[in-house]
N, C-alpha and C positions, 0 to 999 in steps of 0.2 A: 832204208839203205839197200842198195842193189848189189853191193860187192863187199869184200873184206876191207876193213879200214887199215889193216897192216900191210897187205901186199897189193892192194888196189886192183885185185883181179879175182877171178873165181866167183862162185856163187856162195853167198853166206848161208851156212847151215844152221847157225844158231849161236847162242852164247853159253859159255861155261862159267858158272858162278862159283868162285873160290873164296871161302871165308879166310880171314886173316886178322892179324892184330897190327896196328900202327901206333907208334909212340910219337906224340906231338912234342913241341918245343919245350914244354914244361915238364915232360916226362910222364904224362898221363897216357895210359894205354887205351886205345879206342878199337872197337871191333869194326872191321870193314869187310866189304865184299868186293872182290876184284872181278870184273866181267871181262872174259877173254873171248873175242869173236873167233868163230871157227868156220873155216872154209875148206873146201876140198884140196886147194893148192898148198895151204900152209899148215894145216892141222898136224901133219906128221912132223914137221920141223919143230913146232911148239912142243909136241909130246916128247921130244928128245931132251927137253930142259926140265929135269925133275926139281920139284920144290921141296925144301926141307920144312917139316912141320915145326911149329913153336912148341917145344917139349913142355914148357910150363903151362901154356894155354891148353894143350892136349890133356895134360894130367888133371887140370881143373875141370875140363868138360867131362872127362871120364868119371871123376868123383861126383859131379852133378848128375850124370846119367845114373850112376849107382844109387844115388839118393832118390831117384825118380823125378828130378827137376827138369829133365830134358825129354 
């Protein structure tokens, strides 16, 4: 890829990988990783859109970390 897939311009700097949780049609939660392309032209615009963490998933990961599982 030679440019950003969002703005179709700029030089691609890399990808930001963001973990998340997705709920499918039957209600099962699946762990996912969103890849966000970053380029010099649009990275600042994307940074203005804060994401809200999933409080339940965060609490679970914190407990797993405290138990030494992560």
